N, C-alpha and C positions, 0 to 999 in steps of 0.2 A: 504493500500500500504506500509506503514512504517513497519508493521509486516512482510510482504513478503520480504522486503529488509533486515530486521534483520535476517530472516531465512537463507538468502544467505551469511551472514557474518560468516566466520568460527569461531567457539567458541572453545577455549582451555579448555578441561575438567579439567586441573590442577588448573585453576583459579576459583574464586568464581563467583556467579551470579552478585554480585555487580561490580566486575572488568569488566565483559563483558558489563554490562549496561553502565558504564562510558566510556568504549571504543567506544561503538556505538554512544553515545552522542558526544564524542570527534570527531568522524568522521563527524557528522553533522556540528559541529562548524567549522571544518577545510575544509569542502567541499569535503570529501572523502567518502560520503555515498554510491555512486554508484560503488565503485571499485569492488564489488562482482558480478556485472552484466557482462556476458561474451561477449555481442555484442554491437557494436556502434549503434547509433540511425539510421544511414543510412543503416544498414544491415537489409533489409526487408525479405530476403530469406536465409535459411541455405545452407550448402554445398549440401544437397540432394534435394533442391528446396522447402523445407517445409517453411511455413510462421512463422516468428519469432514474438511472441506477444510483444506488447509495454512494458509490465512490465519486459521483459528480456533484454531491451536495455538501454544503458546509455544515458540520455538526452543530447542533443547537446547544450542546453542553461541551464546555472546554475545561479539562482538568490540567492545569499547568504543572505537570509533574516535573518537567525539566527545570522550570524556574524554582520550584520548591527544593529540589535537590541542590541546585547551585546556591541558593540563599542559605540553606542549612549549612553547607560547607563554608560559606563566607563567614557565618556567625561563629564557627569553631576556629577559623584561622585568624581573622582580623576584627573581631568584635571588640567592644570596649574592654572586656575582661580577658581577652586572649591576645592582644597585641604584644609582641615581644619588646624587650628593652635591649638597647645597644650596649655591649660590654667591651671594654678595652682597659689596658693598664694605665693609660693616660687619663687622669681625672678631668683635666680641662677639656680634652677631646670628647669625653663621654658626656659632659655637661653641655657642650656646644651642640652635639648631635641630638640630644634630648630636646634642646630649645628649638633647633631647626625643625625637627619632626613635629613638635607641638604647634609652632607658628605656621608651618606650611600645611597643616592638616593631613599629615602623611597617612594616618590611620584611615581616614575617609578615602584617600586616593587609592590605597591598597585594596580596600573593599570594592571600589569600582573596578580596579584592575582584575580582581578574581572574577567578578561578574562578567566583564567584557571578555576576559581571556578564556572563559569556559568553553568557547567555540574552538579554541586551539592555540591562540597566542594573543598577546597584548604588548604594547610598548609604553614605557613611562618616560616622559620628557621632563628634563630638568632645565629651568631657566633661572638666570640671575638678573634681577631687575632692581636697579638702585641699591644694590648690595643685599637685597633679600632673595632668599631661595624659594622657588615655586616648583611644584610637581604637578603633572597632569597625566591621566591615563588616556592613551590613544588607541582606538580600535585599529587593527592591522589589516582591515579589508582592502585598503588601497595603499598599504605600505609594503616595501620590499627591502630587506636588509642585504648588505654586502659585508663579508667578513675578511679580515686580514689573512692573506695566504699563509703566512708563517705563524699566525695565532688565530685558530678557528673560533676562539671564544671572545675575540675582540672585534667590535664593529668597525668597519672601514667607512661605511656610509649607510644612510637610510633614505630611500626615495619615496615620496608621496606623489601619486598621480591618479587623477580621477576626472570625470566629465562634470561640467557645470554650464548652466545656461548663461547666455550673455547678459541677461537682465540682472542676474545675481552679481556678475562681475562689475556691472555699472554701479550697483548698490555698494560694492566694496571700494569704489573710487577709481576703477579702471576707466580709461578713456580709449577711444578709437576701437570699440568693440560693438558688434551688432547685437542688440538685445534679443533678437529672434534666432540667433545662431548658437549652436552648441560648441563649446571649447574644451580643450584639455587644460587642466590646472596642474602645475607641477612645482615641487620644491624638494630640496635635498639638504640633509644635514651631514656634514663631515667633521673632521677633527678641528677645523679652524673656522668654518663659516656655516651659515644657514643661507643656502643659495635659492633664490626665487627665480622663476622663469616666466617670461611673458606668455600669456595664454595664446594658443593657436587653434584654428578651427579643426574640429574632428573630421569633417568632410571637406578637404581642400588642401592646398599646398601649405608648407610651413613645417616647423619643428621647434624643439626647445631652444630658446635664445635667452641668455641670462638677463634678468631684470636688475640692472645695477642700482636702480633707485630703491628697491626693496630688499636687496641682498644685505645681510648683516654679518659682521665678523665677531664671533664670540671669543676666539683665541684661547679656548680652554685646553687645547692639545688632545682632546678626545671627543668622540661623538657623544653629545649630551642626552643620549637615550639608552635605556636598558630594555633589551628584547627578552621577553619571557615566553618560553614554551610551556604550555599549561601542564600536561601530564606526560609521563614516559610513553613513548610510542610516537606516531606521526612521522615527520620527516625532519630535515635540517632546519626548516623554517617554522613549522607549526607542530605543536605537541598534540596529544590525543584529546578529543572532546570529552568533557565531563559527563555528558548525558547521552552520547550517541547510542549506546547499547539499549536505551529505554525508549527510543522514539517510536518504534513499531508498536510496542505495548501501549504507549501513550495514545497513539492514534486509535488503536482498537478500543481502549477505554472510552474515548470521546464518542465513537460511533455506537458502542453498546449502550452507554448512558443516554444518548440521544434517542436510540430505538426504544429503550425502556420508558423514556418520557413520552414518546409518541404512543406507546401502548397504553399508558395510563390515561392519556387524553381520549383515546378510543374507548376505553372502558367507561369513562365518564359520559361519553356521547355515543352509545352503541347504534349499530345499523339495524333497521327493521327489515326482516326477510319475510316476504309473502309468496307462497306457492300458488300461482294462479296463471292459467294458460293465456290470459288476455294480452299480455304485453311481455313477450319473452325477451325482446332485445332492448329493454330499457337501460338507461345509463345508471351506473353505480354512483350514488351520492350518500355520503355518511350522514348520520343523524337519525334519531327516531322519528322526526317529522318528515323525513324523506324515505319512502318505502322502496325497497329493492324487490321487484316483482319478477318471479322466475317460475318455470316449469308448471306442473299440474297438481291436482289433488290439493285443494286449498289448505294452507297451513300458514302460521305466522309465528315468528320467534325473533328475539334480539340477538344479534351477533356480537359477542363480547370476547375480550381477551382475558383469560384467567389470571388471577393475582399471583399464582405460582410462577408464571413466566417472569414477572418483574422480580420476584425474589431470586429466581435462578440467575437473572442478569446481574443483580447486585452481588451475589456470591461469586460469580465469574469475574466481575470487575475487581473484587477484593483480591482474588488470587492473582489476576494480572498485575495489580498494583504491587503485591508482594514480590512477584518475579522481577518486575521492572526495577524496583528499589534494590533488590538483591544484585541485579546485574550492574548497577552503577554505584553500589555501596552507599545507598541512601539510608535515611533514618527510618527503621521499621518498628520502633518501640511503640507499644500501644499504651493508652492512658491507664489501663488496668495494671500493667506491669510497672508503670512509672509511680503509681500510688503506693506500690509496695516497696519501692527503693528506699533504703535507709542510709545510704552513704554515697559519697562521690564515686567510689570504686564500683558500686552496683550500677550506677547510671552509666559509667563507662562501658561496662560489660554489655548492657542493653543496647548501647549505641556503638558497638564495636565496628560495624561496617562503615558508618559515617566517620568515625575516628580514623579508620584506615585511609579513607579518601582525603580527609583533612591533613593527615600526616604526609601523604604524598604531595599535597599542595604546598605544605610548609617547605618542602625541599626546593621546589622551583621558585616560589615567591619569596621565601626566606633568602635564597641566593640573590634575588633581585634587590632585597633590602640592603644586603651587604655591599652590593655594587653601588647602590645609591650613596651609602655612607662613604665609600672610597671616592666617589665623585665629588661629594661635598668637601672632603679633605683636600683634594687636588684643586678645587675651585677656590678654597681659602688661600691658596698660595698664588692665585692669579688675580683675584679681585678682593677688595676690602669688604668682607661680608658683615652683615648685621643680623643678629638673632635676638628676638625679644627686646629690641631697642638698644642692645649693647653691641659694641664692635667685637668682632671675632678675630683673634690673633691667628696668624698662619699656623696650621697644625702640621706637625711632622708625620712621618710614616707610622701608622699604628696597625695593630692586628685586631680586626673587629670580629666579634662573635655575637650571637643572639641568645638571649635567655628567654625561653618560651614559658608562659605560665601553664598551670595544670589544665587538663581538658575540662574537668568539672570542679567547681568550687567545693571544698570539703565541708562537710557538716560538722556539728558540734562534737560528735564522737570521733570523727577523723582528726579534728584539731587537737582533741585531748590525747589521742594516741600519738600524734606527731610530737606534742610537747613532751610526753614521757620518753619517747624514743630519743629525741634530740638531747634532752637533759641527761639521759643515761650515757649517751655516746660522748657528750662534752665532758661529763664528770670523769669518764674513764680515759680521757685523753685521746680518743680515737678520731675526733674531729675538733676543729677550733670553734670558738663561739662565733667568729665571723662567718664560717660556713653554715652554722646552724641558723643564724639570722638570715643569710642569703636564701636558704631553702624555704623560708616561710615569708619572704618579703612580699611576694605577689598576693598572698592570702590576706595579709594585714595592711596592704597598701603602703609599704615602706618604700619611698621613692629613693632615698639616699641611705644606703646600708652603712657606709662609713660614718655619716653623721649620727645615725641611730646607735652605732657602737660607742661613739663618744658620749652620747646622752646616757647610755647604760653605765659606762664607766663613771660618769659624773654622779649619777644617782648612788652608785655603790660607794664612792668616796664620801658622799654626804651621809 
C-alpha cells in the first residue's frame, strides 16, 4: 500500500531520488501522506456511478503513529530533564559552554533536530552575530554535503539548492527577476565563506554565478554546520529513518479504523430491504427511509452490520499497533502496567524498547553536540564572543564529554537506596565524595558540583 501511495505523489524530475524519498518520509511524519488521493473516504461512487476502490480514498481516521514514536524518542533524548551537560577539565570552558547553550536555546534546537532528522538526516548551522552564538536546525531535503578526501568525517562544503518562484525572490529584495518564472536558488557554505549565487531560470539558459553582494566571509576555518545521520544504516549521507518499519502498519490502521467508523454509521442508519417483484432494478440508497426493492415473495428487513465486526476491527488494530511499535522500538507500556510501577528501574524495564531507540539516538546526536562544542571553542579564538552578557576569553584545546542524566527520575525508594549505597562506598574509601555528589547531581539539580562540594565543606567546618 505504501508503494501505491508513493506512486501517486508527484515527483519533480529536476530533483534527485534522495530528495523525493525524504519528501515522502516528511509527508508521513507530518500527516500529509494521503494528499495525493483524489477522493474522500465517504465517496463510494464516482460521478459516473462507478465504484471507487478503498486504496483511492483518503482515510477518515488518521493515527499519527510515526509522529508519536518520534516525539516519544525526542522526550527521552533532549527533554528538559534529559539534556546532557558538557564536561571538561577546564572550569572556564565548561562554564562558557553552559552559558552559550542556555543563551542560544540549544536544548530546543536539538529537539527540533531529532524531529526533523527522523527522516534520515539533519544539519545544524552555527552563526556568530555581534559576538553571540546562534544555532538552527536545517532540514536536509535540499542540502548536499561534501567531505574532505583525507578526512571523511570533516565537511568540505554544504550546498543548498532548490526551486523558488520569482515572486518570492522579489519579496526577498531581488531585482531583474520575472515574478511569473521559476528559478533555482543556491548557496554554499565552506571553510571560509557563505557563498550566495544569483538565481537563474529553471527552464532556460544560465547557471550558478556568484552573488558578490550577498556572499559573506565568516573566516572560521571550518564549515559552520554539523551533519547528523539519524540512525545506523542508510548511506554516507542519510542514516536510517526512525519510523520507516511502521509505515505499512500505520496505513493499515488508518484504513481499518476508517472502515470501522463507516460500519458504525451504517448500523446507525440501516438499509431497508423489501422483496417485491415490482421494481427489480432499483438503485441502492442507504437509509431506512429509502427502500431497496428486490426479487419476489414479499418480505422486509433492515440490513445492518453486526457490532462484533467493529470489535474485531478494534482488536486487529490493537495488534497492528503492537507490531508497529515493536518494529520501531516505540513505547508499548500500557496504563495498567504503569500504575503498578514502583521505581524508576521498573519504568525503564517497561519502556525498554523506547530506551533502546533513544540510546541509539544519543550516539548520533550526542556526537553532534560534541562537534558543536568544539566549534564554539574554535570560534572563540576567531571572534570576541559574548555569552550571557559577559565577554568570553579565547578557550584553548579541551577534551569534551557529555554527562547524560538517568532515563527515569528515581522515586523516593530509589533515592534512599542511592544514599545508602553512596554513603557506604564513600565511608569505605572506594569512591570520593566528589564522585558521589556527581552521581546524584542531575537528581537534585546541582548545577555546579565543585561549588556544592565547597558548601558541604563549609557546613562541616561550621
